[in-house]
N, C-alpha and C positions, 0 to 999 in steps of 0.2 A: 298183483299187489305192488304198489309204488312205495319206495322208501326214500328217505333223505337223511343226511348226516347233520347232526347239530353239535356245534362246539361252543362251549361256554369258556371264553378266554379270560382268565383272571391274573392278577399280579402274582399270585402264589401258585395256583394250579390251572391246568388245562383239563377240563372235563368234556368228554365227547360221548355221543351215543348214536345208535341207529334207531330211527323212528319210522314206523309204518304209517300208512295213510289214515289209520284210525287214531293216530297220535299215541300209540302204545310205544313205550321205550323198551326195545327188545334186547338191547345190549349196550353197555356203557363201560367206560374206563377213564381213569384219571392219571395224569402224570404231572410232575413239577414243571413250572413255567421257566424259572431261572431267567427272569427278564433282564438281567445284567448283560446277557449275551447280545450280539447283533440280532436284529429282528428277523433276518433271513434264517438264522438257526432255529428260532422259535417257530417260524412258519414251517420249516422242514420237519420239526417234531409234530406239529399239528397235522401235516399231510401224512406222515408215517402212521400216526394214530388213526386217522380216518381210514386209510387203506387197510390197516390191521383189523379194524372193526368190520370192514366189509368182508375180509377173508374169514373172520370168526363166524360171521353169519352166512357164509357161502353165497354172497351176493356178487353178481357181475356188475360192471360199470353201468350198463344200460338199465339196471334195476334201480339206480339211484337218480332221483331228479336233480340232486346237487348237494352242495355243502352250504350250510348256513352258519354264520359265526356271530356270536354276541360278544362284543368287546367293550371294555370300559372306555370312557371318554367320548369325544366327538367323532362320529363315523358318518361319512358321506355314502349313503347306500347307492346312489346313482353311479358313482365311480368305483365303489368298493374299497375306498381308502379309509384307513384310520387316520383322521386328520390330526388329532392330538389326544394323547392319553398320558396323564400324569402318572398313573399307576404303573404303566409299562415303560415310560420314558420314550414314547414314540411320537414322531411328527411326520405327517404325510407319508404313511407307509401303504404301498399298493398291495394290501393283503389279499384281496380277492384274486387279482391277476396272478400273484405268486402261487396261491393254492391251486388255481386252475392249471398253471404250468406244471406243478409237481404231481397232480393227481389225474389230470385230464377231465376233471369234473367241473362244471360251472359253479361259481361261488357267489354268495351274497353276504354282505356285512352290515350289521346294524348295532346300535348301542345295546349293552347288555340288559338295561332296564326295559328297552323296547321289546327285546326278545322275551323277557320274563312276563310282561303283560300279555304278549301274544300267546305264550305258553299257557297262562292261566285262562285265557279266553277260549282256547281250543280244547283244553283237557283238564282244567283246574276249577278254581272257585267261581270263575266267570264263564264257564262253559255255556255256549249258546248265546252269549251276549255280544253285541257288536259295538257298544259304547262303554268303554272301561277305562278307568285310571288306576294305576298301581303306584303307590308311594312306598319306597323301601327305606327303612330306618336303620341305618348302620353307622359306620364311621362318618359317612356323609348322608345325604338324602338323594336317592335316585328316584326317577319317575319315568313311567311309560304311559302313553296315551293312545287309545284306540278309538277312532271316530268313524262310525259307519263301517266297521270292519277293517279300517285302514289305519296303519300306524301314522301318527302325526309327528313327523320328525323335524319339520322346519327346513329352511334353506340350508343346503349342504349338511343336513343332519345335526345342526347346531341348536335346535329348539328343544322343547319339552323338558326344560330344566326347572321344574317346580321348586326344587330346593334352593334355587337362587332367585326367587321372587321375594320382595321385601315384606317382612312380617312386622318389623319394628323400625320405624324411620330413625336412622342414625344410631341403631342399636349395636349389638355385639359385633366385633369384626368377624368376617368370614374368610375362609381360605381362598375365595375367589378374588379378594381384595375389596369387596364391598362391605358395607356395614348393615346389620339388621336382617340378613337373609334368613329364610326359614331354616336352612341347614344349621344355623348358629343357635337355634332354639329347639328344634324337634328331632335332631339326630340322636343316636345313642351317645355319641361323644358329648353333645350338648347336655343331655340328661346327667351324665356323670359330672360334668363341670358344675352344673347347678347344684347337684347333691354335695359336692365338695365345698362349695361356697357356703351352703347352709350349715354343713357340719362344723365348720370352723367357729360358728357362733353357738353351737350346742355340743359341748365336749362329751356329753353322755349319749349322744345319738349313735345308733348302730352303723351309721354311715361313716364313722371315723375308723377306717381300715385302710391299710396300705395299697391294696390292689382292688380298687372299686370298679365294678362293672354295672351296666344298666340293669341286669337282672337282680343284682344285689340291692338296688334301690327299691324294687318292687318287693323283694323278699323282706326287707326291713319294714316296709309299710305293712305287709301282711302279718309281721310279728308284733305290730302295735306301735311302731316308732312314729311319733307325731311329726318329727322333722321330715322323715321320709314321706309321710302322708301329705305334708304341706308342699314338698318339692314336686311330688307327682301330680297334685291338684293343679299347680301352676303349669307344669309341663303339659298336662292334658288340655289345659286351656289354650296354650300355644298351638298344640296339635289340632284342637278343635277349630281354632281360627283358620288354620291352613286347610283343613278338611272342608270347612264351610266355603272358603274361597274357591276350592276346586269344584265343589258341587255347584256353586253359583256360576262359575265360568263354563263348565262343560255339561252339567246335569247328566252324568253317565248313568247307566243302568246299575252299576255297582262301583264303589270305591274300595279298592283292596289295599290293605296294609301288609307289607312284607318286611323282611329283615328280622334281626334277632328279637327286637321288642315285640314283634307280632306273636311271639310265643306266649304272650300273656292271654291271648285268645279273647274270650268274651269280657274278661276283666278290663281289657283295653277298648274293645269296640263298643260295648254298651254305653259307657260314658260319652264316647264320641258320637254315637247315634243320637243320644239325647241332646247333645250340644248342637249338632247339625239341624235337628228338627226344630230346636228353639230359635236358632239364629239364621238358618238358611232362608233365602228369599222365597216367599210363597209358602213357608212352612204352615202346615195345617190346611192349606187351600190348593196345593198342587203337589205333583209328584216330588218327593224328596229322596235322594239317593241313600241307599243303605251302605253302611261301612262294614266290611267283612275282612277277615284275615285271609291272606293268600294260602293256598293249600299245597302247592307242589314243592315248596322249598327249593333245594338246590337243583331239582330236576326241571324247574320252570325255564331256566335259561337254555338248557339243551333242547327241550321240546319246542320252545319258542323259536330257537335258531333254525331247527329243522322245518318249522312251520313257515319260515320265510319262503320255502319252496312248496310246501304241501297245502298251505292255507289258500282257500279259494278267494282271491282278492281281485281288486280291479286293476292290477298290473298284469292280468292274464289277457287272453285274446278277447277282443271286443267285436261282436257282430254289429254291422252298421246298416241302418235303413236309409236308402238314398233319397235325394231330392229329385223331382221330375220336372221336365221342360216339354212344353207342347208346341214347339216351333212348327211352322206350317209345312216344312219339308219332311216331317217325321212320318213313321208308319205305325205298325202294331206289333212288330216282332219282339220288342222287349217285353211285352205282355204275353204274347203267345209262346215264345221260345225260352224266355228267361223268368217267367212267372212274376213279373212286376205287377204290383197291386195298386192301381190308380184308375180314377175315372177319366183322366186326361185322354183326349183323342184329337189329333194324333199324339203319339208319344215319341218324341224325337230323341231325348237324352235322359239318362238316369245318372245323376252325380253320385257316384258310389262312395268316394272318399272326398269329403269337402268340409272345409271350415270357412268357405267364402260366404259372406252375408247374403249373396243372391241365391244360395241353396245349400245350407249346412246339412251334413249328415247327422243322424240321430242314433244313439247307442241303443241296442235292442236287448242286451243281456246284462246281468250283474246289478249292483246297487245304483249304477248310473243309467239304468234303462229309462228311456224317455227324455234324457237330457242330450244336448248336442255334444259332439266330439270337441268342439271349440271350448265349451264350458269345462269339460274334463281336463283338457290340456292347460287351461288357465289355472286349474287347481293343482295339477301335477305337471308342470312344464317340462321337467326332465324326462318325461315319457315321450316327448317329441325327439329330443336328442340331448346329449351332454352339453352343458353351457346354456341351455334355453332358460328363459324366465317367463313370467306370466304375460309379458308384452311381446314375446317372440311371435313373429308372423308365421302362420302355417304356410309352408312353401309350395304344396302340391295340390292338384285336383285331378281325380281319376274318374273317367266317364265311360259309359256304354252309349254308342251312337247308332241309331237306325235311320239311314238316309233313304227313304222311299223316293224322294226327289233330290236333285242335286242341290248342294249347298251353294251359297253365294261365293264368288271369287273374292278372296279376302287376304289380309296380311295382319300380322300382329307386331307390336313394337317391342324393342328390347327394354331392359330394366331402366337404362339411363333416360330414354325418351319417356317411358311410362311414368317414372317418378316425377320427371319435370313437368309433364303436360297433364297427367291424369291422377297423380298421387296413388299409384298402383304398381304392383309388380308387372314386369313385361310377361311375354308369353312364348316360351319355347315349348314344343310339344313333340310327342311321338305317337304313331298309330300302329296298332296291330290289327290286321284284317281278320275278323272272326269268320265272316262268310261274305260271299260276293256273287252277284248275278253274272252270267257268262260274259257279258260285254261291259262289265263295270270297270271303272278306273278313276284316277284322280288327276287333277291339274297340280303339277309339282314344279314350281319355278319356271323360268323362261327357257325356251329352246336355244336361245343365243343371247349374247349381251345386247342390250338396247340402251339408248340414251334416255334421259328424263323427258326430253321433248317427244321422242317416239312413244314412250309409255303414255304421256298425256294425250297424244293424238289417238292412240289405240283405244283409250278410255272414252274419248269424245266421240269416236266413230263406232263404238260398240264392236270393235274387232280385237279386244284384248285377248280373248281365248285363242285367237289364231296364232298369237305369239307365245302361248304357254306350252309347256312340256306336258303332253298327255301320256300317262303311264297306266297300262292295264294292271288291274289289281286282282289277286287271287287269295284264297284263304291261306293264312300263315305269313303273308308278306308284311314287312315292317318298313315304315317310313319315318325318318327323323326330320322334323320341321323346325329348324332354328328360327328364332325371331327374325322377321324381315323377309321370309320366304313367301312369295305369293302362291296361293294354293286354293284348292277346292275339293271337297269330297263329292264324288259322283253318285248318281242314283244307283240303288241296288247294293249298297255296301253296309255291312254291319261291322262296326269298328269299336275296339277298346282304345281309349286315349289316355295317356298320361301327360300332364302339362303342369306348368307353373300355375299357382293359385291366382288366376286373373280371368276376368270376364271381358277383356278388351278385344274387340274385333273391328277392324276397319274394312268395310265393304267397298269394293271398287266396281263390281258388276253383279247384277242379281236377276238377269234374264227378264227384266221388265215386270217382275212379280209385285203384287200388292199385298199389304198386310191385312190384319183382321179389320182395320178401320177403313179398308177400301182404298187407301192411298199407297203410292209406291213406297217401298221400304227405303229408309234413309241410307245414303251412301256417304262415305267419309274420305273423299278423294284427296283432299289436301293433306290430311294426316297420312294416308296410305302412301302418297308420293314421298312424304318426308322419310318414311321408314323402310320402303321396299328395297330389296336387293334385286337389281335389274340384270340378273345373270343366271345361268343354269345352276341347278343344285350341285353341291360338291359331295353330297352323301349318296352313296349307292342305295338302291332298294335292298333291304335286308330280309332276313338276318344275314350278317356278314361273318358271324363266328359259328363254329360247329357246336353241336350238342356235346356235353360232357357226361359220360355215364357216371352215376353215383349210386351208392347203396339205396335201393328203393326207387330207382327211376333215372331221370336225366335232368340236367340243367343246361340252358342255353342263354347266354347273355345276348340281349337284343339291342340295347342302347346303354352306353355309359358316357355321360357328359357331366359337366360341372353342376348341373341342376338335379339330376336323378340318375339312378341306375335301374334298369328294368330287365328282368330275366323271365324266361318261360320255364316252368317246372312241370315235368311229366312224372306224376306219382304213380307207382305201381307197387303197392305194398306199404312199406314204412320208410319214409325219408326223414332224415334228421336235419334240424336247422338250429340256429342260435341267434337271438337278438341281443346284440351288445349295447353298450350305452351310447354309441356314436350315432345311431339312427333307429327309428321304428322300422318295422316291416309292414307293408300293406299287401294283402293277398286278395286277388280277384279270381274267383273260380269261373273259368270259361266253359268247362265241360266236366261231366262226371260228378262224383260225390265222395265224401269221406269225412274226416274229422281232423281237428287240430288238437293234439295232446300236449298238455303242459302241466307238469306236476300231477295232481289228482284230477285235473279238469280234462274234460273231453267236450270240445265245442264242435258240433256238426257243421259241415260246409257243403253246399251243393251248387249246381250251376246257377250263375247270376248273383251269388252272394259274395259280399266283401267282408274282410276282417282286418282290424287294426291290431297289430301286435306291438305293445309299447316298448320303447327303448329300455334296455336293462332287464327285460323279461327273462332272458337267459335261454336255456335249451328248450326246444319244442320238437315235436315229431308230427309229420303229416302222414295220415293213414288213409288208405283207400285207393281208388282209381280216379285220378283227377288230372286236369290240365289247368294250371294256374299261372297268373302273372304275379310276380313278386317285385315290388317297388321299394327302393330304399333311397336315402339321400346320398 
């Protein structure tokens, strides 16, 4: 059984609970917040409360997927920061990092209304629904929006503020500084204000009392007070307009009303449903959302915060379907040994992780199944890395290569040249030899320094390979190929390649081969001469670092450069990992089989499969007997 800790952080109280993978709240406790203290003191209390609850339930650290926190204000879930919270007096507080430091558990942070809607979706009034909007009517108006099972938070978590959309142009002033916001008309505070204004004109009304609350207005109406009835009719018209706007914008499966006013139950929702049916776009001819009251009350925030870890969402591991290439030098081992399903013959390359337009990867699991990885990252750019946006260029391409025949002698440009001449990234790459014929090898730079004139002469006389450095290759060898290195993969090699996301190749020699059209394949001699490094390689054949034993196996760093870091993971049992916000993890299984465990998810992985683990996903575990390549930025 997997568990998570949910914390509902408020200006008055901190409520926390242990939630299991069925979303049952098995233990909870509440303590005062005392937000007048430094935020570090509040975080220390939150951490102590979380650990105390674990102890109460007899849980070990590895039993908990993580800590989820719902906080008032603007929260950047990618960084784990509370950006601004008026209720707490906080600005740019790195809450997730601090709680992780104090507890040793990974932490995620989101707005409290976001957590509440997630709680209702997994365990409350919207259970089983993937498209839900929750409006909370209290001192202000909060809102949480779930679209296709995914919280819609906006950039840096600053979106989904339905209470601060205009309901009346130039209307009542709002606490945000704008006029006419929905919060100024449909919050509990607004209802009390409207009641007091009406009561001043009707001295006999039951609304004339010193301590008036929203519930008192409804009680007065139920007691026959005509002024209260008039106030509520107008209030519900405002609320009906807001509800209709929400339905027209999102058309969720259900619209939930939470907060104190939701205690009116059907007396509140039935008039709203009639209003939305009458005024919603397509009413009577298409699906119109039902308005219901939230069910979980104060527990919604705790359960929803825990669900930031337990909910099966699209920020979990994504299996990828590769793009295939049938270059003439390919063989059939990718189909035979790695189970690649394609009619292409020969099969030279499978592009395992790619957002390149010449061969994008396609997601195979979750609600994004059938869509490209590029489309996913445009929708959720921070799952590439912190600071990314929808226009950020995906930096890497990972391949499996089966060279039944030798590849052309070639060279790739660096970023500066590629940007200037090709409007593309350059291409630095690395190879891991997965398998090799007994006499296989590669051309890897020049044997000695040569001049430009000598290189031109060697190309002209077809003697270039005489000047190149031939290196025998065996399984497990690692070659780092910086941009500008003249190179070629020899026949009989099966290789995993990690490279920049570029499809630029400048051929300088191709053994006189012809393409499918019967013509010699194009060479790119002038550009190759522009970019080639005419010297021996400076990088030794690797790996150059030893394996490091870790719990559940070993890790060996193969290449670490300014473009990527690649490690070889040998999993024997259960190995722990964590994806921070700074970079995604890409996993390519080279041998064996097992699973990626993340929260309540278990994603199987076997030889030849690739998975994308989004930035910010947090803790995960690798289970089984596998050899993997792990690539990060």
